[in-house]
N, C-alpha and C positions, 0 to 999 in steps of 0.2 A: 532417741537418746536425749537425756537431759543435759542442760548446761552444767558445767563443773561448778560446784558451790562450796568446795572445801576451802581450807585456809591456804594462804600463800605457801606455807611449809609443805602442805599436802600436794600442792602443785609441783613443787620442786621434787618431792619424792616420786611423784608419778612419772616425771621425766627421767630421774636417775635410777629408779629401782627396776625398770622394765628394760629388757634387751632392745626392743623396738617400740617407740612411741610416736604417735602422730598427734599434733595439736592443730585443731581447726580453730583459728582465731577470727572472731567476728566483733562487731560493735552493735550497739542497741539500734541505731538508725540506718543500718546498711541494707539497701534494697537488693543488691547483688548477692549478699550473703545467704539469704533465705533459700532460694532454689539450689544454690551450689552446696549448701550444707546437706540437703537431702541426697544429692548425688554423691558427695564424699562419704556420707554415712553408708549408703547402699554399696558403694565401691568396696570399702573396707570390710563390711559384713560379708559380702559375697566372695571376695578374692583374697583378702588378707586378715582373717579373723584373729590371727595370732598377734597382730599389731594392736597395742593399747591405744585406742582412739579417745582423745579428750576434746570435748567441745567447750570452748571458753570465750568469754567476753573480755576483751582487753581493758575496758574501762573499770572492771571489777578488780583487776590485778595490774595496776599501772606500773608498779615497780618491776614486776616480772616481764611485762611487755617491753618496757624500756631497756631492761638488761639484755633482752633478745632482739632488740631493734625492730619491734613490731609496731610500725607507725601507720600502716594502712590495712584495710580489711576488704575482702577476706584474705587471709594468709593461711597456708598449710605448711607447717614446719615439721620435719621428721627428724627424730633423734635415734641414734644407735649407741647403746651403752652410755647414755647421757650427753652425747656430743651431737651437735647439729650436722646432718649429712645432706639434707635436701630442703629446699624452700620454694614454694610456689605462691605467687601473689595474683589475685584476681582471676586470671585465666589459667586454667589447669588443663593440660592435655592428659586425659586419663590413660591413653595408650602409652605415652612416654612415662607417666608415673608408674604404670603397671610394669613396664620393662625394667625400669630402674629398681623398683621394689623387689621384683623377682631376683635380680642379681644380688641385691643387698641381703635378702632372706637366705639365698644360697650361701653367701659369704659368711653370714652370721650363724649358719647352721640351725636356724629356727624353723 
């Protein structure tokens, strides 16, 4: 999956127009981000393909990152109907994420 390269407005639309969206936020020089990105990508592809996954670099969208308090990387932020519902920084328990996402998907009816 490629890094998001659209405009800031397209980034907002990606969050707001999808029922469920996940943003994997990284930075250019983040060593932890590279292996975690692969795991996040595989996780969503295999278990939650209905979630719109966006891979983004916070330094390319500083205003959006600041508006969402994204000051460290890596961070995974999940949105439901445009509202933040979950946030994971650096260490992600994929079992916990899966359990919470299953409940959310059931509630959202997606």
